[in-house]
KEMARVO-677737 format. One record per residue: residue in three letters; x, y, z of N, C-alpha, C, O in turn. Coordinates in nm, 4 decimals, padded with zeros to 6 digits. Example, Ala and Ser with C-alpha at 12.3 -4.5 7.8 and 13.67 -1.06 7.14 Angstrom:
R res      n_X      n_Y      n_Z     ca_X     ca_Y     ca_Z      c_X      c_Y      c_Z      o_X      o_Y      o_Z
R Ala  01.3190 -00.5690  00.7800  01.2300 -00.4500  00.7800  01.3200 -00.3300  00.7800  01.4236 -00.3319  00.8465
R Ser  01.2850 -00.2250  00.7080  01.3670 -00.1060  00.7140  01.2900  00.0030  00.7870  01.3409  00.1138  00.8039
This chain:
R res      n_X      n_Y      n_Z     ca_X     ca_Y     ca_Z      c_X      c_Y      c_Z      o_X      o_Y      o_Z
R Met  00.0810 -00.1190  00.0000  00.0000  00.0000  00.0000  00.0857  00.1260  00.0000  00.0369  00.2309  00.0420
R Pro  00.2117  00.1209 -00.0453  00.2924  00.2415 -00.0428  00.2360  00.3461 -00.1371  00.2037  00.3171 -00.2523
R Thr  00.2248  00.4656 -00.0878  00.1764  00.5778 -00.1657  00.2636  00.6967 -00.1343  00.2906  00.7245 -00.0175
R Lys  00.3082  00.7676 -00.2361  00.3882  00.8876 -00.2143  00.2942  01.0067 -00.2147  00.2238  01.0319 -00.3125
R Phe  00.2941  01.0795 -00.1040  00.2082  01.1956 -00.0921  00.2904  01.3212 -00.1070  00.4055  01.3265 -00.0636
R Thr  00.2322  01.4221 -00.1678  00.2988  01.5502 -00.1862  00.2157  01.6588 -00.1195  00.1028  01.6349 -00.0767
R Asp  00.2732  01.7786 -00.1112  00.2015  01.8897 -00.0499  00.0610  01.9037 -00.1057  00.0383  01.8968 -00.2265
R Asp -00.0323  01.9234 -00.0140 -00.1734  01.9465 -00.0446 -00.2475  01.8238 -00.0963 -00.3649  01.8338 -00.1318
R Ser -00.1821  01.7094 -00.1011 -00.2583  01.5901 -00.1377 -00.3381  01.5445 -00.0160 -00.3004  01.5712  00.0980
R Ile -00.4468  01.4768 -00.0414 -00.5287  01.4231  00.0666 -00.4718  01.2857  00.1018 -00.4676  01.1958  00.0178
R Ala -00.4282  01.2706  00.2271 -00.3701  01.1444  00.2711 -00.4792  01.0414  00.2978 -00.4653  00.9243  00.2625
R Tyr -00.5871  01.0857  00.3600 -00.7004  00.9974  00.3864 -00.8188  01.0805  00.4327 -00.8049  01.1971  00.4698
R Val -00.9356  01.0177  00.4296 -01.0584  01.0732  00.4869 -01.1079  00.9715  00.5873 -01.1159  00.8524  00.5572
R Glu -01.1419  01.0193  00.7095 -01.1933  00.9289  00.8112 -01.3423  00.9515  00.8301 -01.3878  01.0643  00.8493
R Leu -01.4174  00.8419  00.8244 -01.5619  00.8438  00.8456 -01.5920  00.7836  00.9816 -01.5400  00.6773  01.0154
R Tyr -01.6753  00.8506  01.0595 -01.7275  00.7930  01.1837 -01.8653  00.7374  01.1508 -01.9501  00.8087  01.0971
R Val -01.8879  00.6103  01.1828 -02.0157  00.5452  01.1537 -02.0628  00.4678  01.2759 -01.9818  00.4168  01.3533
R Ser -02.1930  00.4596  01.2923 -02.2481  00.3858  01.4054 -02.2427  00.2346  01.3828 -02.2402  00.1576  01.4789
R Asp -02.2410  00.1919  01.2567 -02.2326  00.0497  01.2232 -02.1390  00.0333  01.1043 -02.1747  00.0680  00.9917
R Ala -02.0201 -00.0191  01.1285 -01.9186 -00.0280  01.0237 -01.9505 -00.1321  00.9172 -01.9089 -00.1163  00.8025
R Val -02.0231 -00.2376  00.9518 -02.0440 -00.3480  00.8579 -02.1084 -00.3011  00.7266 -02.0514 -00.3269  00.6206
R Pro -02.2247 -00.2332  00.7285 -02.2809 -00.1916  00.5995 -02.1933 -00.0895  00.5266 -02.1873 -00.0900  00.4036
R Ala -02.1261 -00.0027  00.6007 -02.0375  00.0944  00.5357 -01.9227  00.0229  00.4654 -01.8893  00.0555  00.3515
R Leu -01.8623 -00.0744  00.5330 -01.7525 -00.1490  00.4724 -01.8003 -00.2321  00.3546 -01.7299 -00.2432  00.2543
R Gln -01.9199 -00.2910  00.3654 -01.9742 -00.3694  00.2540 -01.9949 -00.2820  00.1311 -01.9608 -00.3217  00.0197
R Thr -02.0501 -00.1642  00.1511 -02.0729 -00.0736  00.0380 -01.9406 -00.0281 -00.0228 -01.9245 -00.0291 -00.1449
R Leu -01.8470  00.0113  00.0613 -01.7197  00.0631  00.0106 -01.6381 -00.0447 -00.0608 -01.5682 -00.0149 -00.1576
R Thr -01.6463 -00.1682 -00.0148 -01.5680 -00.2742 -00.0794 -01.6414 -00.3337 -00.1996 -01.5844 -00.3424 -00.3083
R Ala -01.7666 -00.3743 -00.1816 -01.8392 -00.4430 -00.2894 -01.8798 -00.3486 -00.4015 -01.8621 -00.3807 -00.5190
R Ala -01.9333 -00.2337 -00.3668 -01.9869 -00.1439 -00.4690 -01.8835 -00.0454 -00.5235 -01.8896 -00.0077 -00.6405
R Leu -01.7883 -00.0035 -00.4393 -01.6944  00.1006 -00.4820 -01.5519  00.0514 -00.5027 -01.4650  00.1296 -00.5411
R Gly -01.5263 -00.0768 -00.4780 -01.3973 -00.1354 -00.5118 -01.2831 -00.1102 -00.4151 -01.1673 -00.1316 -00.4510
R Phe -01.3121 -00.0655 -00.2936 -01.2058 -00.0472 -00.1949 -01.1657 -00.1824 -00.1375 -01.2444 -00.2770 -00.1384
R Ser -01.0436 -00.1907 -00.0882 -00.9929 -00.3114 -00.0217 -00.9512 -00.2768  00.1199 -00.8898 -00.1728  00.1437
R Ala -00.9847 -00.3646  00.2143 -00.9425 -00.3457  00.3524 -00.7939 -00.3767  00.3627 -00.7492 -00.4823  00.3179
R Arg -00.7163 -00.2846  00.4219 -00.5709 -00.2984  00.4284 -00.5166 -00.3157  00.5690 -00.4177 -00.3864  00.5886
R Ala -00.5801 -00.2515  00.6683 -00.5277 -00.2578  00.8048 -00.6407 -00.2350  00.9036 -00.7438 -00.1761  00.8709
R Leu -00.6188 -00.2833  01.0258 -00.7164 -00.2722  01.1334 -00.6475 -00.2108  01.2546 -00.5326 -00.2431  01.2847
R Ala -00.7177 -00.1231  01.3232 -00.6682 -00.0648  01.4486 -00.7773 -00.0801  01.5532 -00.8923 -00.0423  01.5305
R Glu -00.7403 -00.1361  01.6684 -00.8374 -00.1568  01.7750 -00.7984 -00.0765  01.8986 -00.6820 -00.0736  01.9386
R His -00.8972 -00.0121  01.9574 -00.8834  00.0650  02.0805 -00.9955  00.0218  02.1739 -01.0936 -00.0366  02.1279
R Pro -00.9842  00.0484  02.3026 -01.0920  00.0108  02.3940 -01.2271  00.0735  02.3592 -01.3313  00.0123  02.3826
R Asp -01.2263  00.1960  02.3030 -01.3519  00.2657  02.2763 -01.3909  00.2726  02.1289 -01.4937  00.3314  02.0953
R Arg -01.3093  00.2125  02.0391 -01.3404  00.2188  01.8960 -01.2530  00.1202  01.8195 -01.1519  00.0714  01.8700
R Tyr -01.2948  00.0925  01.6963 -01.2054  00.0223  01.6054 -01.2162  00.0862  01.4687 -01.3194  00.1429  01.4328
R Ser -01.1087  00.0765  01.3934 -01.1009  00.1408  01.2628 -01.0473  00.0435  01.1596 -00.9644 -00.0426  01.1893
R Val -01.0969  00.0594  01.0372 -01.0477 -00.0184  00.9247 -00.9970  00.0807  00.8202 -01.0676  00.1736  00.7810
R Leu -00.8727  00.0586  00.7758 -00.8127  00.1408  00.6709 -00.8379  00.0720  00.5376 -00.8013 -00.0438  00.5180
R Leu -00.9004  00.1446  00.4473 -00.9330  00.0948  00.3137 -00.8527  00.1721  00.2102 -00.8131  00.2864  00.2334
R Ser -00.8293  00.1092  00.0966 -00.7658  00.1831 -00.0126 -00.8200  00.1348 -00.1463 -00.8675  00.0222 -00.1612
R Arg -00.8107  00.2240 -00.2406 -00.8388  00.1939 -00.3814 -00.7459  00.2838 -00.4602 -00.7688  00.4043 -00.4700
R Gly -00.6417  00.2258 -00.5162 -00.5374  00.3076 -00.5775 -00.4771  00.3962 -00.4688 -00.4505  00.3485 -00.3585
R Pro -00.4554  00.5235 -00.4979 -00.3978  00.6117 -00.3968 -00.5000  00.6655 -00.2954 -00.4626  00.7336 -00.1999
R Thr -00.6280  00.6352 -00.3161 -00.7332  00.6871 -00.2282 -00.7438  00.6003 -00.1041 -00.7543  00.4780 -00.1130
R Arg -00.7409  00.6656  00.0133 -00.7512  00.5925  00.1388 -00.8648  00.6483  00.2230 -00.8826  00.7695  00.2346
R Leu -00.9413  00.5565  00.2815 -01.0498  00.5902  00.3732 -01.0287  00.5135  00.5023 -00.9776  00.4015  00.5018
R Ile -01.0686  00.5748  00.6129 -01.0722  00.5051  00.7402 -01.2177  00.5037  00.7851 -01.2832  00.6079  00.7889
R Val -01.2674  00.3864  00.8186 -01.4025  00.3721  00.8724 -01.3872  00.3378  01.0198 -01.3264  00.2367  01.0550
R Thr -01.4432  00.4233  01.1064 -01.4294  00.4059  01.2510 -01.5667  00.3908  01.3147 -01.6576  00.4701  01.2899
R Glu -01.5802  00.2864  01.3982 -01.7039  00.2584  01.4717 -01.6729  00.2593  01.6213 -01.5680  00.2102  01.6629
R Pro -01.7632  00.3146  01.7021 -01.7382  00.3148  01.8469 -01.7588  00.1766  01.9081 -01.8308  00.0924  01.8545
R Arg -01.6941  00.1567  02.0206 -01.7180  00.0400  02.1074 -01.7561  00.0981  02.2426 -01.6690  00.1392  02.3193
R Gly -01.8818  00.1017  02.2713 -01.9252  00.1606  02.3983 -01.9124  00.3117  02.3961 -01.9280  00.3756  02.2920
R Gln -01.8837  00.3679  02.5128 -01.8752  00.5135  02.5269 -01.7344  00.5634  02.4947 -01.6366  00.4890  02.5029
R Gly -01.7269  00.6897  02.4583 -01.5986  00.7512  02.4271 -01.6175  00.8628  02.3266 -01.7306  00.8945  02.2897
R Pro -01.5079  00.9231  02.2816 -01.5173  01.0376  02.1899 -01.5894  01.0079  02.0590 -01.6625  01.0931  02.0085
R Val -01.5704  00.8887  02.0032 -01.6373  00.8551  01.8768 -01.7881  00.8456  01.8982 -01.8657  00.8997  01.8195
R Ala -01.8293  00.7772  02.0041 -01.9726  00.7646  02.0350 -02.0343  00.9015  02.0618 -02.1463  00.9286  02.0184
R Glu -01.9622  00.9877  02.1328 -02.0127  01.1232  02.1609 -02.0272  01.2030  02.0319 -02.1267  01.2729  02.0129
R Trp -01.9286  01.1929  01.9434 -01.9342  01.2643  01.8160 -02.0534  01.2159  01.7351 -02.1271  01.2969  01.6788
R Leu -02.0731  01.0844  01.7288 -02.1857  01.0293  01.6532 -02.3195  01.0714  01.7122 -02.4135  01.0988  01.6375
R Ala -02.3300  01.0772  01.8450 -02.4554  01.1197  01.9092 -02.4878  01.2644  01.8726 -02.6047  01.3003  01.8586
R Ala -02.3858  01.3465  01.8574 -02.4073  01.4878  01.8254 -02.4262  01.5137  01.6760 -02.4983  01.6061  01.6383
R His -02.3621  01.4332  01.5902 -02.3572  01.4673  01.4476 -02.4081  01.3591  01.3536 -02.4365  01.3875  01.2372
R Gly -02.4203  01.2358  01.4014 -02.4580  01.1267  01.3120 -02.3400  01.0805  01.2279 -02.2309  01.1371  01.2357
R Asp -02.3629  00.9776  01.1478 -02.2572  00.9242  01.0618 -02.2063  01.0334  00.9685 -02.2848  01.1120  00.9153
R Gly -02.0747  01.0379  00.9489 -02.0219  01.1374  00.8570 -01.8711  01.1479  00.8597 -01.8023  01.0718  00.9277
R Val -01.8217  01.2440  00.7840 -01.6776  01.2695  00.7740 -01.6305  01.3403  00.8997 -01.6827  01.4457  00.9359
R Arg -01.5327  01.2826  00.9654 -01.4744  01.3421  01.0858 -01.3433  01.4130  01.0564 -01.3140  01.5165  01.1162
R Asp -01.2628  01.3575  00.9633 -01.1271  01.4082  00.9431 -01.0904  01.4001  00.7958 -01.1119  01.2980  00.7303
R Ile -01.0349  01.5089  00.7452 -00.9726  01.5089  00.6129 -00.8258  01.5392  00.6367 -00.7897  01.6502  00.6757
R Ala -00.7414  01.4396  00.6127 -00.5981  01.4532  00.6388 -00.5269  01.5040  00.5141 -00.5445  01.4510  00.4043
R Leu -00.4467  01.6072  00.5335 -00.3737  01.6705  00.4245 -00.2236  01.6601  00.4486 -00.1784  01.6646  00.5630
R Cys -00.1471  01.6463  00.3424 -00.0014  01.6418  00.3533  00.0574  01.7812  00.3343  00.0172  01.8554  00.2446
R Arg  00.1526  01.8152  00.4198  00.2195  01.9453  00.4123  00.3664  01.9289  00.4487  00.3982  01.8641  00.5484
R Ser  00.4561  01.9862  00.3697  00.5974  01.9839  00.4056  00.6305  02.0979  00.5016  00.7325  02.0936  00.5704
R Asp  00.5441  02.2005  00.5063  00.5649  02.3165  00.5944  00.4699  02.3094  00.7138  00.3987  02.4052  00.7437
R Leu  00.4700  02.1949  00.7811  00.3756  02.1665  00.8882  00.3805  02.2708  00.9998  00.2757  02.3160  01.0459
R Asp  00.4996  02.3096  01.0438  00.5115  02.4090  01.1516  00.4489  02.5425  01.1104  00.3779  02.6050  01.1892
R Tyr  00.4752  02.5858  00.9875  00.4195  02.7126  00.9396  00.2663  02.7063  00.9370  00.1997  02.7986  00.9838
R Val  00.2108  02.5980  00.8826  00.0650  02.5866  00.8716  00.0013  02.5823  01.0105 -00.1028  02.6443  01.0325
R Ala  00.0623  02.5100  01.1041  00.0095  02.5037  01.2409  00.0144  02.6423  01.3063 -00.0825  02.6845  01.3693
R Asp  00.1262  02.7126  01.2916  00.1370  02.8474  01.3493  00.0368  02.9438  01.2858 -00.0275  03.0219  01.3559
R His  00.0238  02.9381  01.1540 -00.0720  03.0253  01.0851 -00.2151  02.9946  01.1303 -00.2954  03.0862  01.1481
R Ser -00.2467  02.8678  01.1485 -00.3805  02.8291  01.1951 -00.4065  02.8844  01.3346 -00.5164  02.9320  01.3630
R Arg -00.3057  02.8785  01.4222 -00.3204  02.9363  01.5567 -00.3454  03.0868  01.5496 -00.4282  03.1398  01.6237
R Gln -00.2743  03.1553  01.4608 -00.2905  03.3000  01.4464 -00.4305  03.3363  01.3982 -00.4803  03.4448  01.4283
R Thr -00.4932  03.2475  01.3246 -00.6297  03.2729  01.2775 -00.7331  03.2189  01.3761 -00.8522  03.2126  01.3457
R Leu -00.6852  03.1795  01.4957 -00.7672  03.1354  01.6082 -00.8358  03.0007  01.5870 -00.9368  02.9713  01.6509
R Leu -00.7808  02.9194  01.4977 -00.8301  02.7828  01.4852 -00.7679  02.6982  01.5959 -00.6526  02.7209  01.6324
R Pro -00.8410  02.6021  01.6496 -00.7801  02.5136  01.7491 -00.6771  02.4227  01.6822 -00.7041  02.3625  01.5783
R Val -00.5575  02.4135  01.7435 -00.4481  02.3338  01.6881 -00.3875  02.2482  01.7986 -00.3621  02.2966  01.9089
R Val -00.3649  02.1223  01.7687 -00.2916  02.0326  01.8577 -00.1676  01.9881  01.7823 -00.1781  01.9366  01.6710
R Gly -00.0509  02.0071  01.8412  00.0749  01.9660  01.7784  00.1412  02.0830  01.7097  00.1040  02.1981  01.7326
R Pro  00.2376  02.0552  01.6271  00.2830  01.9276  01.5738  00.3496  01.8400  01.6798  00.4101  01.8869  01.7762
R Arg  00.3343  01.7097  01.6556  00.3958  01.6098  01.7427  00.4181  01.4826  01.6620  00.3592  01.4632  01.5556
R Val  00.5044  01.3966  01.7149  00.5330  01.2684  01.6500  00.4453  01.1622  01.7142  00.4426  01.1490  01.8366
R Asp  00.3741  01.0868  01.6323  00.2884  00.9794  01.6815  00.3748  00.8610  01.7236  00.4588  00.8137  01.6470
R Ala  00.3533  00.8138  01.8460  00.4343  00.7044  01.8997  00.4160  00.5741  01.8220  00.5121  00.4990  01.8054
R Ala  00.2963  00.5463  01.7749  00.2688  00.4188  01.7081  00.3238  00.4139  01.5660  00.3737  00.3099  01.5231
R Thr  00.3156  00.5242  01.4926  00.3527  00.5228  01.3506  00.4782  00.6028  01.3191  00.5365  00.5863  01.2119
R Gly  00.5207  00.6892  01.4106  00.6350  00.7765  01.3839  00.6010  00.8939  01.2944  00.6908  00.9628  01.2461
R Thr  00.4738  00.9175  01.2717  00.4280  01.0231  01.1816  00.4272  01.1580  01.2521  00.3680  01.1725  01.3590
R Leu  00.4927  01.2561  01.1922  00.4856  01.3941  01.2407  00.3546  01.4526  01.1900  00.3270  01.4513  01.0701
R His  00.2739  01.5040  01.2828  00.1422  01.5526  01.2422  00.0921  01.6588  01.3394  00.1436  01.6742  01.4501
R Ala -00.0095  01.7311  01.2946 -00.0832  01.8267  01.3780 -00.2309  01.8085  01.3448 -00.2665  01.7559  01.2393
R Gln -00.3159  01.8529  01.4368 -00.4596  01.8488  01.4108 -00.5141  01.9904  01.4238 -00.4859  02.0613  01.5204
R Val -00.5929  02.0296  01.3241 -00.6482  02.1644  01.3157 -00.7991  02.1545  01.3040 -00.8512  02.0748  01.2259
R Gly -00.8687  02.2354  01.3813 -01.0142  02.2389  01.3719 -01.0574  02.2891  01.2361 -00.9927  02.3754  01.1767
R Gly -01.1669  02.2345  01.1876 -01.2202  02.2764  01.0585 -01.3581  02.3361  01.0760 -01.3895  02.3898  01.1823
R Val -01.4394  02.3277  00.9749 -01.5746  02.3795  00.9776 -01.6629  02.2851  01.0585 -01.6634  02.1646  01.0337
R Gly -01.7368  02.3381  01.1536 -01.8264  02.2550  01.2343 -01.7491  02.1493  01.3099 -01.6542  02.1801  01.3819
R Ala -01.7901  02.0239  01.2934 -01.7285  01.9128  01.3660 -01.6135  01.8478  01.2887 -01.5561  01.7490  01.3344
R Leu -01.5804  01.9021  01.1741 -01.4731  01.8485  01.0916 -01.3381  01.8901  01.1472 -01.3223  02.0021  01.1956
R Gln -01.2416  01.8009  01.1405 -01.1045  01.8377  01.1735 -01.0154  01.8011  01.0566 -01.0526  01.7211  00.9708
R His -00.8972  01.8608  01.0545 -00.7959  01.8275  00.9547 -00.6723  01.7795  01.0273 -00.6203  01.8478  01.1155
R Thr -00.6254  01.6615  00.9899 -00.4955  01.6162  01.0356 -00.3963  01.6581  00.9288 -00.4144  01.6276  00.8109
R Leu -00.2925  01.7275  00.9697 -00.1873  01.7692  00.8781 -00.0693  01.6754  00.8982 -00.0169  01.6635  01.0089
R Leu -00.0280  01.6094  00.7921  00.0826  01.5148  00.7980  00.2032  01.5742  00.7289  00.1899  01.6422  00.6271
R Cys  00.3209  01.5490  00.7834  00.4435  01.5962  00.7206  00.4657  01.5152  00.5931  00.4857  01.3939  00.5986
R Ala  00.4620  01.5831  00.4785  00.4710  01.5161  00.3490  00.6081  01.4549  00.3237  00.6222  01.3718  00.2340
R Arg  00.7085  01.4936  00.3999  00.8427  01.4450  00.3696  00.8971  01.3464  00.4716  01.0138  01.3084  00.4621
R Asp  00.8172  01.3032  00.5692  00.8744  01.2179  00.6726  00.8797  01.0701  00.6351  00.9377  00.9907  00.7091
R Gly  00.8202  01.0312  00.5214  00.8345  00.8954  00.4711  00.7439  00.7914  00.5357  00.7440  00.6761  00.4927
R Thr  00.6674  00.8281  00.6365  00.5773  00.7310  00.6966  00.4522  00.7199  00.6107  00.4185  00.8114  00.5356
R Asn  00.3845  00.6076  00.6228  00.2726  00.5829  00.5335  00.1415  00.5532  00.6049  00.0371  00.5464  00.5400
R Met  00.1440  00.5355  00.7357  00.0228  00.4988  00.8080 -00.0338  00.6189  00.8829  00.0422  00.7017  00.9333
R Pro -00.1656  00.6293  00.8908 -00.2277  00.7393  00.9650 -00.1877  00.7356  01.1130 -00.1733  00.6278  01.1707
R Pro -00.1699  00.8521  01.1736 -00.1314  00.8559  01.3149 -00.2477  00.8180  01.4061 -00.3638  00.8169  01.3653
R Gly -00.2125  00.7869  01.5316 -00.3135  00.7644  01.6332 -00.3509  00.6202  01.6574 -00.4321  00.5916  01.7454
R Ser -00.2936  00.5286  01.5814 -00.3296  00.3874  01.5963 -00.2100  00.2990  01.5678 -00.1198  00.3357  01.4925
R Asp -00.2109  00.1831  01.6287 -00.1137  00.0784  01.5989 -00.1787 -00.0107  01.4934 -00.2423 -00.1111  01.5255
R Trp -00.1617  00.0270  01.3689 -00.2280 -00.0416  01.2584 -00.1714 -00.1815  01.2387 -00.0497 -00.2003  01.2368
R Gln -00.2596 -00.2791  01.2241 -00.2215 -00.4170  01.1956 -00.2612 -00.4491  01.0523 -00.3800 -00.4508  01.0201
R Pro -00.1630 -00.4748  00.9654 -00.1965 -00.5043  00.8257 -00.2870 -00.6270  00.8164 -00.2712 -00.7248  00.8895
R Leu -00.3809 -00.6182  00.7250 -00.4688 -00.7320  00.6983 -00.4136 -00.8087  00.5792 -00.3656 -00.7486  00.4831
R Arg -00.4202 -00.9375  00.5850 -00.3738 -01.0207  00.4754 -00.4769 -01.0123  00.3639 -00.5961 -01.0337  00.3861
R Thr -00.4302 -00.9813  00.2454 -00.5213 -00.9731  00.1307 -00.4953 -01.0893  00.0377 -00.3826 -01.1376  00.0267
R Ile -00.5983 -01.1331 -00.0282 -00.5873 -01.2427 -00.1253 -00.5844 -01.1823 -00.2639 -00.6735 -01.1068 -00.3029
R Ala -00.4814 -01.2166 -00.3365 -00.4649 -01.1574 -00.4705 -00.5573 -01.2222 -00.5704 -00.5570 -01.1850 -00.6878
C-alpha cells in the first residue's frame, strides 16, 4: 500500500459510523475499496481501506468515548480530512494566528508520523501530515496489516 504523498494531497478521509459493517460492505463491494489494516482501541475500532492512492478510514465506536459522543451529536459522517504538508510548523502556526484550534505538531508514537490536528468547519477536523517524513500509516493507531488475497 505504499503511496507517495505531496504537499496538499489528501492522505485519507476518516468516516465515523455507528455500524461499520454496511459501510464497509458498500465501500468494498460497490466502490472497489480493499481493507488494508485494522486498528483496535478500547472505545473504537477502525479499518483502513484503499483503492489506488485513495484511502479511507471507517471508525465505529465500542461503547462510550469520543467517537460515540461525536456520533450522538452529528450522526454518521466525515470526521477528518488529512492533508499532507511539508511546511507543517508554518501551517500550524498560521492556523493558531487565525484562532483555529491546533494540537501539535507532534510525532505519533505508534507510527512515527509527524502531524498536527487543526479544527475545521463545524465538527470536521484536519490532520496535517508531514509530506516528507516517509511514513505511510495514519497517526493515532497501531495499525495491523490485513492479509489480502490476490
